[in-house]
C-alpha positions as CSV (number, residue, x, y, z in Angstrom):
1,M,0.0,0.0,0.0
2,T,1.3,3.4,-0.9
3,K,2.0,5.7,2.1
4,K,0.6,9.2,2.0
5,V,2.8,12.0,3.3
6,L,1.4,15.5,3.8
7,I,3.8,18.4,4.1
8,L,2.5,21.6,5.7
9,K,4.9,24.5,4.9
10,G,4.5,27.2,7.5
11,S,6.9,29.8,6.2
12,P,5.7,33.1,4.6
13,R,8.6,32.6,2.2
14,E,7.5,30.1,-0.5
15,K,11.2,29.4,-1.3
16,G,12.6,29.9,2.2
17,N,14.9,27.7,4.1
18,S,12.3,25.5,5.8
19,A,10.4,25.2,2.5
20,F,13.6,24.1,0.8
21,L,14.3,21.4,3.4
22,A,10.6,20.4,3.2
23,D,11.1,19.8,-0.5
24,R,14.2,17.7,0.2
25,A,12.0,15.6,2.6
26,A,9.4,15.3,-0.2
27,T,12.0,14.0,-2.6
28,G,13.0,11.4,0.0
29,A,9.4,10.3,0.6
30,K,8.7,10.1,-3.1
31,E,11.8,8.0,-3.7
32,A,10.7,5.7,-1.0
33,G,7.5,5.2,-3.0
34,A,5.1,7.4,-1.1
35,S,2.5,9.7,-2.4
36,V,3.4,13.3,-1.3
37,E,1.5,16.5,-1.2
38,S,2.9,19.8,0.0
39,I,0.8,22.7,1.1
40,Y,2.1,26.3,1.2
41,L,0.0,27.6,4.1
42,H,0.8,31.3,3.6
43,A,-1.1,31.3,0.3
44,L,-4.3,30.1,1.8
45,N,-7.1,31.9,3.5
46,I,-7.3,30.2,6.9
47,H,-9.1,31.9,9.7
48,P,-8.5,31.4,13.4
49,C,-10.7,29.1,15.4
50,D,-13.5,31.2,16.9
51,A,-14.2,28.7,19.8
52,C,-17.9,28.2,18.9
53,D,-17.6,24.5,19.8
54,Q,-20.1,23.4,17.1
55,C,-17.5,20.9,16.0
56,R,-18.2,18.9,19.2
57,D,-21.6,18.0,17.8
58,T,-21.1,18.0,14.1
59,N,-17.4,16.9,13.9
60,M,-17.0,19.7,11.4
61,C,-15.7,23.2,11.6
62,V,-18.4,25.7,10.6
63,I,-15.8,28.2,9.3
64,Q,-15.9,28.3,5.5
65,D,-12.3,28.9,4.3
66,D,-9.4,27.0,2.8
67,M,-9.0,24.8,5.8
68,N,-11.9,22.8,4.4
69,S,-9.6,21.4,1.7
70,I,-6.9,20.5,4.2
71,Y,-9.1,18.4,6.6
72,P,-9.5,15.4,4.3
73,K,-5.8,15.5,3.5
74,L,-4.9,15.4,7.2
75,T,-7.3,12.5,7.6
76,A,-5.9,10.5,4.7
77,A,-2.2,11.1,5.5
78,D,-0.2,8.3,7.1
79,A,2.5,10.8,7.9
80,I,2.6,14.6,8.3
81,I,5.7,16.9,8.1
82,L,5.4,20.2,9.8
83,A,8.0,22.6,8.3
84,T,8.4,26.1,9.7
85,P,10.9,28.9,10.6
86,V,11.0,29.9,14.2
87,Y,9.3,33.3,14.7
88,W,9.3,34.9,18.1
89,F,10.5,31.8,19.9
90,T,8.2,29.2,18.4
91,Y,6.7,28.1,15.1
92,S,5.1,30.5,12.6
93,A,1.6,32.0,12.8
94,Q,0.7,30.3,9.5
95,L,1.4,26.9,10.9
96,K,-0.3,27.8,14.2
97,L,-3.5,28.8,12.5
98,C,-3.6,25.5,10.7
99,I,-2.9,23.4,13.7
100,D,-5.4,25.4,15.9
101,R,-8.1,24.5,13.4
102,W,-7.5,20.8,14.0
103,Y,-9.7,21.5,17.0
104,G,-12.5,20.9,14.5
105,F,-11.8,17.2,14.8
106,Q,-12.8,17.1,18.5
107,G,-16.2,15.7,17.9
108,N,-14.5,12.4,16.9
109,N,-11.9,12.6,19.7
110,W,-9.4,13.7,17.1
111,R,-9.4,10.3,15.5
112,E,-8.7,11.8,12.1
113,V,-5.2,12.9,13.3
114,T,-4.3,10.4,15.9
115,H,-1.8,7.6,15.5
116,K,0.1,9.4,12.7
117,K,3.8,9.7,12.2
118,F,5.1,13.2,12.3
119,G,8.3,14.8,11.0
120,I,9.4,18.3,12.1
121,I,11.6,20.7,10.1
122,L,12.7,23.9,12.0
123,T,14.9,26.7,10.8
124,Y,16.0,29.7,12.9
125,G,18.2,32.7,12.6
126,D,19.8,32.6,16.0
127,S,22.8,30.6,17.0
128,D,21.2,27.4,18.3
129,L,18.0,25.6,19.1
130,H,17.7,27.1,22.6
131,N,18.6,30.8,21.9
132,S,16.3,30.8,18.9
133,G,13.3,29.5,20.9
134,G,13.1,26.5,18.6
135,I,13.1,24.3,21.6
136,N,9.7,25.8,22.5
137,A,8.3,24.7,19.1
138,I,9.7,21.2,19.7
139,H,8.1,21.0,23.2
140,T,4.8,22.1,21.7
141,F,5.0,19.5,18.9
142,E,6.0,16.8,21.5
143,T,3.0,17.7,23.6
144,M,0.7,17.7,20.6
145,C,1.9,14.3,19.5
146,R,1.5,12.8,23.0
147,F,-2.1,14.1,23.0
148,L,-2.7,12.7,19.5
149,K,-1.1,9.3,20.4
150,S,1.3,10.0,17.6
151,E,5.0,9.7,17.1
152,I,7.6,12.2,16.0
153,T,9.8,10.1,13.7
154,G,12.4,12.8,13.4
155,I,13.3,16.4,13.8
156,V,15.6,18.4,11.4
157,H,16.7,21.8,12.6
158,G,19.4,24.3,12.0
159,S,20.5,27.9,12.2
160,L,19.7,29.2,8.7
161,G,19.0,33.0,9.0
162,D,19.5,34.2,5.5
163,I,17.6,33.3,2.4
164,G,19.4,30.4,0.6
165,D,21.3,29.2,3.7
166,A,19.7,25.8,3.4
167,Q,21.4,25.2,0.1
168,K,24.8,25.7,1.8
169,H,24.2,22.9,4.3
170,P,24.3,19.5,2.7
171,D,24.1,17.8,6.1
172,L,20.7,19.4,6.8
173,Q,19.6,18.5,3.3
174,E,20.5,14.9,3.8
175,Q,18.8,14.8,7.2
176,A,15.6,16.2,5.6
177,Y,15.8,13.8,2.7
178,N,16.3,10.8,5.1
179,L,13.4,12.0,7.3
180,G,11.1,12.0,4.2
181,K,12.4,8.6,3.1
182,K,11.7,7.2,6.6
183,L,8.2,8.6,6.7
184,G,7.6,7.5,3.1
185,T,8.6,3.9,4.1
186,E,7.0,3.7,7.5
187,G,4.1,6.1,7.2
């Protein structure tokens, strides 16, 4: 059975460092035989959750926006890669909006997004994972995955502040490729 890998790109830069590494992961997953779809979140119209809680009864979010096209992709995915730069000591607002809207799955006890494999790709401009705040993003992803009874298969992270820095780091490119390959195989 072909594994399905969904990549959510949380950078406002379509060709930024985290997006570049996400593309390397996509290549690895495809070469492992997986079906891969990447979504550039910044280009979408995703509203924040308004806490109406109607999803408790309907198992559907009542907000009509681009998130409606992502819900079935999240459900169908065997593995999800979350790729984001670190902004103000955690992951980007674009990715946060998308993940917050997973709340719409609560009517089904989040069954649509539980027991998945996750990959994390983080880039930051500061000198390391702690100074950048990237560690905060990782802690949030770990907590989220524990709640969802899901596993983080791997985390790729690096200090890549300037546009194009990812292309100068073959080690990070290889890590991202191998993460995609592993998720494409294991799903």
